[in-house]
VODOLO-579939 format. One record per residue (C-alpha): x, y, z. Coordinates in steps of 0.05 Angstrom, whole numbers, plus 5000, padded with zeros to 4 digits. Example, Ala and Ser with C-alpha at 12.3 -4.5 7.8 and 13.67 -1.06 7.14 Angstrom:
BEGIN
524649105156
527349795143
! end
This chain:
BEGIN
259770352037
256470012093
258769642149
259368962125
260968342169
265467842146
266667232192
272966932169
273666782242
275066082241
280966192187
283666672217
284366102275
286965602225
293265972216
299665702248
307765812254
308465342195
315664812203
316665062139
318865752158
322365542216
329765692189
327566252151
326967062164
318866982160
318766482219
315267022267
310067042224
303066532225
300666332162
295065782127
297765082128
293664892067
297365522020
300265171956
308365461961
310765631895
317365791906
319765311966
320165472034
322766262022
321466751998
313966582009
310466621943
303266211942
296066051924
290065761953
288165171926
282865341885
276764971916
278765251982
278265951948
271265891911
269065641983
269366282012
264066641956
266067341944
270767511995
276367222004
279567142084
286367422099
289366802115
287966422050
289267042006
294366941949
301067181974
307167481929
313467681966
319567771942
323567742002
322967742074
316968032104
319368632146
317868682216
314269412227
310969782278
303870172274
306870622323
312570792293
311770742217
311871292179
309571472110
313272052067
310172482019
314973011982
317473121909
313373651873
307673841917
305974471946
307274222020
310873592042
308473182098
310472632141
304272152172
304171752228
298971152216
293571462269
294072052233
291971692170
286771352199
283172082222
282272332155
276472192106
276771432085
273270982036
271370282041
271169781978
271269141955
276868961897
280168391873
287368281867
291067911814
298067691801
300367851734
303867161736
295766831741
296066171704
303166251696
303765481687
301065381626
305265881594
311665471627
309464751601
309865121528
316565531543
320165541610
318766351620
324166641681
318166671727
315066051775
308965691771
303166021782
296965701779
290065981769
289066141840
293366791848
286167211855
283367401912
278367941930
278668372000
275268902025
280069452036
279670092069
283670662070
284071342049
284271571964
291971801939
288672391910
284972721967
292472692010
295673071956
290173611947
288473662009
294873432057
300173682007
296574251979
296274031906
301673871854
306574281833
308074481758
310773871718
308873301761
307372701717
308972101758
306871881826
312071361852
311370881914
316870551955
316169992004
319869802058
321669102046
329368912036
331168671974
336968391935
336469031877
334669551935
325969631958
320569531913
317770031885
313470301816
309570891791
302471161766
301371671724
298072321750
293072271710
290571511742
292271751809
288272481809
282272231776
277071991824
274271451784
279971061796
279570981867
287270931888
288370861961
293170792016
289970202050
290970042128
285169542135
282268912096
276768532117
274768912172
282268842207
289469162203
293868882148
296268172162
303868172157
303667812081
299368372062
302868962078
302269242144
301469802161
300370052101
299669872024
297570231958
291469891928
289670161855
283169731837
282969491761
290769391762
295568841759
298568681834
304768871822
303569521822
301069531895
306369671938
306269322007
310469652071
308670332036
313370792069
314271392009
311171751958
314072221914
311272631860
316172811798
317172911723
319972181710
318471461735
319671041791
327970921794
326770191828
329769661792
323169221805
319369741762
323469611701
325468841706
317868601742
311268581700
312368681631
309568261571
315568311519
314268121447
314867291444
322067351404
325367651467
327766851483
331467081540
333367521601
340867681571
337967821505
332368301538
337268671585
343068701524
336868981475
334369321531
327769131522
325469241610
326869971589
321270041530
314970441570
310670041511
310469331556
309769601619
303769261646
298069671695
290869411673
288568681687
286868321625
279767921610
280267171637
275666661661
276965981698
272865391715
272865141777
268064591786
269164091761
275664041803
281663761771
281063031775
274262911796
269962391762
262962291754
259561631762
254961521712
253660811707
246660851731
241161081672
238561571722
245161971716
244362061646
237762471656
240262921701
245663531694
251663771711
253364511739
259464761709
262765391740
268965861760
271066601763
271767211713
274567771721
277668491678
281469061680
280269751677
272869741712
269669421644
264268971668
263868231645
258468181601
257767421581
261966741593
260466261550
262865531554
263165131490
263764321486
265764241424
272664601415
269365231393
264465061339
258365231393
257465581452
252865611509
251966281554
252466151622
249166551682
252867081718
252767311777
256467981794
256268081883
259968781875
252968931848
248668761914
246969431965
251069152019
257869271978
255569911941
260170561958
256271022000
255971811997
259371761928
261272481898
260472151825
255871561829
256770941797
257070201786
264169921798
267369291765
273069231813
272568471826
270867811796
264267611784
261366811782
258766391727
255665751726
250665311674
246364701676
249764221629
245863431606
251063011637
248962471574
252563161533
259263011559
259962321540
262862561473
266163121495
273363131499
273463721527
270164341558
273165071536
270865741573
271466551547
269367111578
267467821537
266468451566
262869131554
268069401502
265968711466
273368431482
274967761485
279767211506
284066831458
284166141436
290865961444
295966211492
301366831473
308066631509
312567181535
319067171571
315867341641
309266901632
305267441650
298067621626
295566821601
289466961581
286866401528
280966031536
282065581602
280664801587
279164231621
279863541594
274063061596
275762191598
272061681594
273661141637
271560531673
272860591744
276760111784
271659811831
268759171840
262459441795
267459711739
262160191724
262960791684
266261501698
267262141668
274362361693
275963071691
283563401682
285364141681
292064421643
296764411706
297464411786
300765021821
308264971840
314164621808
311363981816
311463661743
305863401705
299063351745
294363671692
293663441615
298863951595
306163681588
312564111573
313364251500
316563621468
314863151522
308762621526
304162501582
307762081639
304261431670
299761751716
296862241670
293961611631
286861361662
287860671647
281460191626
282759481666
275359201676
269859121640
263159231659
255559191622
257859761573
254359801505
258459571448
260760131426
262560471480
266759811499
269159901426
272060611440
275360501499
278059831477
281460261418
282960861472
285860291517
290359911453
293060691450
294860731516
298060081527
302860281458
304760871505
306360581564
310360061530
313860641505
315060961569
317660401604
322860301544
323661051561
324560891641
329560281621
333760741584
334361251633
335260681684
341060381635
344261091632
344361291705
347460561720
352460771664
353561511684
355361131758
360260651725
363561271688
363361691747
368761121780
372160981720
373461681704
375061761781
370162281785
368462561854
363562201883
359162331952
353761901985
347362342016
350862142077
356762442069
354363112043
349763292102
355563272143
357163932094
351564372131
355265022156
356465692142
364165532129
362964912098
355764902054
354764392007
347664221969
344763681924
341963901860
340263451804
344362881831
350263221829
354263571883
356364201894
360364711942
357365351943
360365592012
363866161967
357666361946
354466472010
354967272006
354167401941
346967001932
341567511901
337267221961
341667222023
345966652047
339866372088
335766142031
342065702015
343365492087
336365202096
338664722048
345164672065
347663902066
341063692028
337563611957
335064241946
332964041872
325264251884
326364891918
331965071874
328464911804
322065201835
325565961838
331065981789
332165971712
336265551669
341866101676
341066061752
342365281737
347965401694
351765861752
352565281784
357864881751
362565371768
361664981833
361264291820
365163841854
362563101845
356562661832
351362411890
351361631887
347061141934
353460791960
360360731950
363060151924
363559491971
371659351987
374258611969
374958212027
380458422067
383258912027
386659512050
382360132042
386760722029
382661221997
377561211948
374961751881
371662181920
376162741927
380162881998
375462332034
380061842059
377961192101
382160692142
378659992150
377260122224
372760622204
368360192146
361460162175
359859452196
353959112166
352158912236
353459602267
346659932293
344760532251
345361232280
337761532313
333061602260
331462312260
335362862200
332363472202
335963602126
333162912100
325662672079
325961902109
320561422094
316860982147
311760432153
305160322190
305159712221
299859812276
294260212280
289460232350
282760492349
283460902416
276061232412
271261362363
275861942325
282761802358
287061322327
295161042360
298961002287
305060532297
310360802239
317660312235
323760492214
328560162172
332359852233
329559462294
334959732339
334960422311
333860972355
328461502339
332762132370
327662582380
328763192422
323363222472
317563712459
320363712391
316663452326
316163072256
314063412192
309562932152
309063072082
302162802057
301462771988
293762731970
288363001916
295063261872
296863691936
302663721969
300963762051
305863872112
304263722182
307663642248
305263202301
309163042362
310362282368
308562012447
315261502443
320861822479
327062022447
330761222462
325460852427
326860282387
324860112321
318760572315
315561092346
307761262359
303261792330
296861872365
292362242325
285362542328
281662512264
276663112244
272162712193
267863082138
261263302148
261963252235
263063962235
258764492206
264365032207
270064622171
265764082125
272163802091
275163532156
281463512173
286663372105
291563062148
287462762200
283662402143
288762152104
293361832167
286461482177
285461192120
292960842110
292260162104
298459732140
304459712096
303160452070
308860932081
309461702098
315762102090
317962412160
323062952171
325763282240
326563582286
321964222284
320264592338
323365092384
321764802457
326364282485
326263902554
333863612567
331763312623
332863322703
329263992698
333064302647
330064682585
332865092520
329165502469
330165722395
330266382427
336866302471
332566272531
334965682575
334465582653
332264992703
325964982730
322964612787
315464582774
312464472697
305664892689
301564472619
295864792602
293264372534
286964262485
285563662444
291763332410
296263862441
297363452492
303062942456
308363442469
305863502542
305562762552
312062552516
315263112564
310762792625
313462042603
321762322604
320762612675
317161852704
322561492668
327561962707
324462042767
329761802815
334462482787
328362832756
324763162818
320963582766
313863802783
308463762741
302063942729
296863852666
289864382649
287063942596
281664302559
276163852525
270163752490
266963182518
269162672572
269462172505
274462692463
279962622528
286262412498
289761742526
286261812595
289061162623
296261382604
295962032633
293461752703
298061122694
303361792682
300762172746
300761482793
307361452780
309662152793
304862112853
300762722886
306063092910
309463152842
303563142796
296363502791
291863372740
285863812730
281163692666
275964142633
269664042594
266764562554
261064162539
255863902582
259163372629
256862762658
253462642730
259462402769
264662862742
269163152788
273463632750
271564342720
267164522669
266265102629
272665442591
279865502607
279866202653
283766502699
281466342760
282265552748
289065712725
290466022789
287265472823
290564842786
297465152749
300865152806
297064762869
297465152934
300364572964
306564682926
307165422945
304765992922
309766362874
310466942914
316767172901
321067302840
325066692849
319666252853
316466442792
323966492762
324365642772
317565592739
315365512671
309165402631
308164912566
301965132524
299364772469
291864832435
287965152393
289265902383
284266342410
285065782478
292066102471
291566802451
284867032485
284466632549
292466342565
296766882564
291767412588
290967092645
297867002656
300267682645
294867822697
296267302745
304667322736
306167962695
308968152632
316267902644
314567232669
309967142606
316067352556
322066842598
317766292624
311966152583
312865712521
306665582464
308964962416
! end
């Protein structure tokens, strides 16, 4: 295939060290923050939001390609990794990565699909043993590598008699050994199947989440066969002995209702239920979930709406047509199809067996008159392939929830908008929302009615035809009845909770508040909360199949969401062994003057002197184990795209308590998706009653590279006074402890006489926080500070007055400032222009007036803090610092936020 320029640099620059990984074995890996996590914090299993996925077109950037990890990602080296090939071959070989890249290679596009794609729809029917994939477990990349067939024939001199299977094993360490699988010799040795060992993805080396340094690629087959971190290939007369080859990637008959039955009756070991080839599938991507179409304007009814999505198939069988129905299958419309892999730039060159491959997804679209949707209750899609195979209408449940390929259905609702004009709108609701969150789509767990959030209410009258008004009024009557029933159920549930709490005290059951549980967060004393109950998991830590870390990261807190995302009903039943009591909001108030010697809370004993006073000042606000709500009380426009947001605590005297240089994690829910973003308050740790965030708003349609703008910053900008948001913290690795002392999560700590700061844009906030602390204690803290601050234009400089004030407070002998503007500067500009580079760093990081760092002792007393866009850090600052001050200085004295 000719070289293809896959320009995904902007996407790769978006990856970060996600705060959610901070306490997991994967904390060393950078990831895209917009990926939807499906199994809590760890292991990392994710899919991109479908609109983001489709916006990238045919080839998916590695940064948003779906990820399926069964455990921690191994940290491997290109230089030291080896791949062994043995068994029933004439010559056993061990290859280095450099040796592998010198062999004849192929480069082809191939679509990878997890067998669990669309599993959440099955879980709504009946819970499987798998977690909730949405329709985003599909991605396409350009893979480069060596055919396994060529390795076996050329490097291993062919196969010996009796060879029936080729087994592949990775290096990931999992509870039941390493992940491995087998393919038949016929599949591997057939050159038409393109079974390859890949070492490049989209023109770059594989990333850690995608199998670095080498992985197996089997086009047209489920992702579970494509072993990552590949270290061993074995040819034999029998299947792989990996536990995962038998207990994963199977479609068992629906009569197999639970894992115990599957184990007891040996269903896992019946080869006829093994999955290899993908089945045919198609999904509606546009209109997107929860999108609306305004139809009040009569002109809109004369226009068309484009319905579109993707389709794929296995076995190299071409998708030949995709059909859409607006009347539940009574009639079908044929869509337009686009197969990008047929384009010349994606065709295989020098192919010894020339043919058109169909290893990739295709895209379909159809124009439908808007007026046809007025009487439409739903839109369905189905695909057909070259063997006239098509998708079933209804889903077929199976224990693992795999290979769901029923018609994809989008519900269409006619409604009146909530705007002042009360115009008509069409709303589009997809089946599910990926992840553990209940609801969100039109599907509900079997036996449950729709929740209130899923009901579209008609609340305003408008100039609507009489027939439409009648229709909406009828719908509203039904909805009001459903809401009334839901309210009654809510009241019953509330009464049950109150009754449960009363019963807990009456029966002397052990009861704990969240604050009490939070004290038990260590390895030798580990409690968790799940579903309103408290469990002591200390004795289970070492026996947990996923390792102790996955429990400890939630120790002392509520892990209900993370637990339910990845555990079966049987695992929930196992918790009963470790149950110690009930979670309550607060302990009962003692009567006035009563001598409280004990309460029904297990071994906890309180004396009157230790009871909290109603007027006592609360503890510091930050809590790393608990999400807390804060309210927006003030919003200040600092410039055209920068806001200062002030959030209040629940108590006016409560201290922030955030360590200097650390961040707060914000939880943002918008468009039915959950986002987490780390922000550094500009407030000091001893700030009482509130904290301030300075936020640069990345508006949509202002940067052609990112037309949608920034999700988090636009959400924060749209918040109204009185709105609340959930925060958690501290998160972060570097802490300035004051009076020149610092520490780092890696174990590095020391004393610094000078701090050189380099930042860009909003990377200023942690720097400014530390500057403030030094200024506030300048009598005892003699640390000198320099700041190199890069921005696009002068108008983009954040908090310029505050920086100048801090500098004036410290004085020129202790503070040095140098601005850099990458765009045109005004005529009276007295600082630098262009990008931050080695010369700028040499001149301004440690000014000559502070004496040059000529000796090792001088260097040891200086540290550098970096915060800004990844290219600025990795391509400019770190190489320059390495050249100026050496590797030891960068390794020990440079810290990146």
